[in-house]
C-alpha positions in Angstrom: -14.7 16.1 0.8 -13.1 12.6 1.0 -10.5 11.4 -1.4 -9.4 7.8 -1.8 -5.8 7.5 -3.2 -4.4 4.1 -4.1 -0.6 4.0 -4.4 2.2 1.7 -5.0 4.9 4.3 -4.7 5.6 4.3 -8.5 6.3 7.3 -10.6 2.7 7.3 -11.9 1.4 7.2 -8.3 3.6 10.1 -7.3 2.3 12.0 -10.3 -1.3 11.3 -9.2 -0.3 12.4 -5.7 1.0 15.7 -7.1 -2.3 16.2 -8.9 -4.2 15.7 -5.6 -1.9 18.4 -4.0 -2.4 20.8 -6.9 -6.2 20.7 -6.9 -8.1 23.4 -5.0 -10.3 21.1 -3.0 -13.1 22.5 -0.7 -12.1 22.2 3.0 -12.1 20.1 5.0 -10.4 17.4 2.9 -10.1 13.9 4.3 -7.8 11.5 2.5 -7.5 7.8 2.6 -4.3 6.4 1.2 -4.3 2.7 0.4 -1.7 0.2 -0.9 -1.9 -3.5 -1.5 0.6 -6.2 -0.7 0.6 -9.4 -2.7 2.6 -12.6 -2.0 1.7 -15.1 -4.7 0.5 -18.5 -3.8 2.7 -21.5 -4.7 3.0 -22.1 -8.4 2.2 -25.8 -7.7 -0.2 -28.0 -5.8 1.0 -30.8 -3.7 -0.6 -33.6 -1.7 2.6 -33.7 0.4 2.0 -31.6 3.4 5.7 -31.1 4.0 6.0 -29.4 0.6 3.3 -26.9 1.5 4.8 -26.3 4.9 8.2 -25.6 3.3 6.6 -23.1 0.9 4.7 -21.4 3.7 7.9 -21.1 5.8 9.8 -19.7 2.8 7.1 -17.2 2.1 7.1 -15.6 5.6 10.1 -13.4 4.9 8.8 -12.5 1.5 5.5 -11.4 3.1 7.2 -9.4 5.8 9.4 -7.7 3.2 6.4 -6.8 1.1 4.6 -5.4 4.2 7.6 -3.3 5.2 7.7 -1.9 1.6 4.0 -1.2 1.8 4.4 0.6 5.2 7.2 2.7 3.6 5.0 3.6 0.6 2.2 4.7 3.0 4.5 6.7 5.3 6.0 8.6 2.3 2.5 9.4 1.0 1.2 10.4 4.4 4.2 12.7 5.0 3.7 14.4 1.6 0.0 14.8 2.0 -0.7 15.5 5.6 0.4 19.2 5.5 -2.1 19.9 2.8 -5.3 18.2 4.0 -7.2 18.0 7.2 -6.9 14.3 7.8 -4.9 11.4 6.3 -5.8 7.8 7.0 -3.8 4.8 5.7 -4.7 1.3 4.8 -2.8 -1.7 3.7 -4.6 -4.7 2.1 -3.1 -8.1 1.6 
């Protein structure tokens, strides 16, 4: 059996994770845990390339912070699930 679990680390996602752990699945169980990272585009359009470059430069730390948070969410889910299933794969989408 293969289970796909999308999580953002919220209380609702942790509840869903607990439900996955509580179910009597047929062995072997393979699980894919996915999270998504979103850094919004600029709230404006500009014909001035320096404005776009400034926004792009400012968004780099925001993107990295979001990716680090996504990696933490995946690591926590993997740790909680890997003892109960045969295989846990993780994915992060941007």
